[in-house]
N, C-alpha and C positions, 0 to 999 in steps of 0.2 A: 085560433092559432096565431100567435104573434109573428110579425114579419122579422126577418133577420137583416140587420143593417151592418155595414162596415163602420168601424170606429177608428178614427185617427186622433191620437192624443199627444199633448205636450210638445208639439212642434213649435218652432219659433223661426223668425226670419225678418227681413226688412219689409217695409210696406209694399214695395213693388213685387217682391217675391210672394208675399201672402195674398195679394190681390190676384196675381197670376195663377197661383195654385187654386184659388177658389174658382176662377173661370175655367181652368183646365179640368177640374172635377166636374163642372157643369157639362163641358163638352164630352167628357168620358161617359157620363151618365146618358147623354143624348144618344151616343153611339152604342149603348148597351155594353160597354166595356167594364163597368163597375155597377154594384148594387146601390140602392139608396145609402147615403153616407152621412155621418155626423163627424165633423172635424172640430177639435178644440185646440186653439193655438194662442200665441201671444206675439207681440211685435218687439223686435230687438234690433235697433234701438226704438224708443218711443216714436210715435208718428201720428200724423193726422191724415184721415181719409176724408174725401169730400164726395158728395153725390154727383152722379153723372151730369145733371143739369145745372149745377151750381157754378157761379162765377168765383173763381178762386180768391181773387183779391177782396171780394165783398164778404167772404165768410171766414178768412184766416188772416191773422196778423203775421204776414210773411217775414217781416223784419225780425220779430221776436222768435219765430220758428227757426230762422237761420242762426240767430244768436245762441240758442240753446241746443242746436243740432237736431232739430226735429224735421224729418222729411214730410212732404205733403204729396199725396198721391190720389188721383181721381179713381173712383170706383166705377164699375160697369153698372152698378145698381143706383137707384135714385136715393132720395132721403137727404139728410143734412150732414154737416161736417161733424166728425167724431174724433176725439182725442183718445189714442190708444196708449195708455201708460204701461210701459214695460213691466213695472213692478206693482200694478194695481188693477189690471183689467184682463179678463179672459175673453177672447173672441171665439164665436162659434160660427160654423158654416154647415148648412144642411143642403144636400142636393137630393131630390126625390122626384119620382114621376108624378105628373099632374093628377093622375087618377087617384093618388093617395090622399089628396087634399081637396077641401071644398073649392068650387069654382070662384066663389065670391072672394074678393081680395082681402077684405077685413077678416073674414072667417078663416082664410088660409093663414093669415098672420096669427090669429088667435090659436089656431091648431099648433103651429110650430112653437109659438111662444109659451104654450102650456108646459113644455119641457123645462123652460127656465123658471116659470112660476113655481112649478113643483120643486125645483132645486132651491129656490130662495126660501120657500116655506120650510124646507128641511133645516134652515137656520133659525126657525121659529119666528120668521117675519111674515107679515100679512101682505103678500104681493098680489097685485091685480093687473090685468091687461086693460090698457086704455087705447082705443082706436085712434090713429090707424095702426101704429106700430110701436107703442111704448109699453113698458112695464114700470109701475110705480110702487113705492113703499112709503107709507105715511104721506101721500100726496106729492112725493118727489120722484123724479125719474131716476131709475137705477139701471135701466137697459133700454136700448133702442135697436131697431132692426131695419133692414132694407132687403128688397127682393127683385128678382128678374125672372121672367118666364120666357123660355126659348125652346121651341120645337118639342113640346110635350113634357118638358122638365122644368121644375121650379128650383131656383137656388135662392136661399135666404141666409143672410149672415148678419151678425149683430154682436152687441157687447154685453158683458156683465161686469159692472164696476164694483169691485170688492174692496179696493183700497186706493182708488185713483186720486192723484193730487189735484184736488178741485181748484186750487189757486192757479196752477199751471194751465188747467183746462180753461179757466176763465180768461186768462191772459191771451191764450192762443186763438180761441174761437170768438168770432164776432156774431153775436146774436141780436137780431133786430129788436128794438124796444117793444114794438107792437106784438111780437111773438111772446115776449116775456109777460106783457100785460095780459095777453090772452090766457096765460096760465096763472094769473093772479099774483105775480111776483115782479120785483123791480130789478133783479140782478140774476145772473146765471148761478151765482153761489146759493141762492135760495131755491133754485129750480131742480138741482141734482143732488144725489146722495150716493153713498156706498154701503156695502154690507158692514164694513168695519165701523163706519160712523153710526149706523143704526144699532149695532151690537155693543158699541163702545169698547171694542177690543180689536186688536190687529188680527185679521183673518189671513190664513195661509193659503197660497195658490193651490197647493195640492188638495186641500180640503174643498176648495171651490170646484175644482175639476171633478173630484169624486161625486160631489153632490149634483153637478150638472149631468153626469153620466146616469146616476140613479134617477134624476128627475125626468130625463127623456125616456128611460126604460119604462117608468111607471105611467107617465102621462100619455105616451104614444102607444103603449102596450107593444113594445118591440124588444127583440134581443139584439145586443150589440156585440159584435165580434171584432176584437182589436186587430188591426192590420196596418198597412202603410200605403203610401201612394204607389201607383204602378209606374213602371218605366215610361209608359206612354204619357202619363200625366206629368211626370217630371220633365220630360223632353218638351212637352207643349208649354209647361210653365216657364221653362228657360227661354223658349221662343217668344212668349208673351212679354216677359220682362224686357227682352231685347228690342222688340218692335213696338211695344205699347207702353207698359207701366213705368219704364225708366226714361221715357222721352218727354221733352218739353212740349212737343206738339200735342200729346195726349193730356198731360196734367194741366197745361195752361191753355187749353183750347177754348175756354170761356173766361 
């Protein structure tokens, strides 16, 4: 019997709001206020999020970000810097009880990412999971994820690039040369791809959202019931924006 998850779709907001909502969902699940949840959303305006442990000036060109009006916000999860293109990327967030996923970190990533892999394959593309947390198509990264585990609940969020402006991504993010060499490339432009690039046609956001929903349903064998954030989650998200995600002390702490 498949489990029943809450589905929240087509929401959008600023980087600070989106990161606050993800953490609020995590806290709501910890308290048993909501069921396991899949949230699909996008950033408006475009933004960069950085991993909890990263040094902001080492991974983002802050001058260029300011020039083009891109906010930079620190996540509560680890991982690397991510460019969220308002018109070319869908972000997902999953919160679920730890008992639903393997204990092993890589296997837990593989489990959640299977929903995205199924979605990408619906476009006719051969996607595969590459540990620790990437999904690649034709050897190029098309999705990355990050997670946190807190008091019996796992929260994992990540990207699916369907039409991301790769040039802007490359200007904003500072990727160490050794990391690029480890992937057998000499520039970030050779490292990443999008669904539109692979299909050689412009892909519509709604098409991507529907395929992600179908991919998670099939891969995780779950039912998804469309709903919305609770009042408790919205209130907590507002508080988190105010005291954390909009503050210099949080975003520039390293």
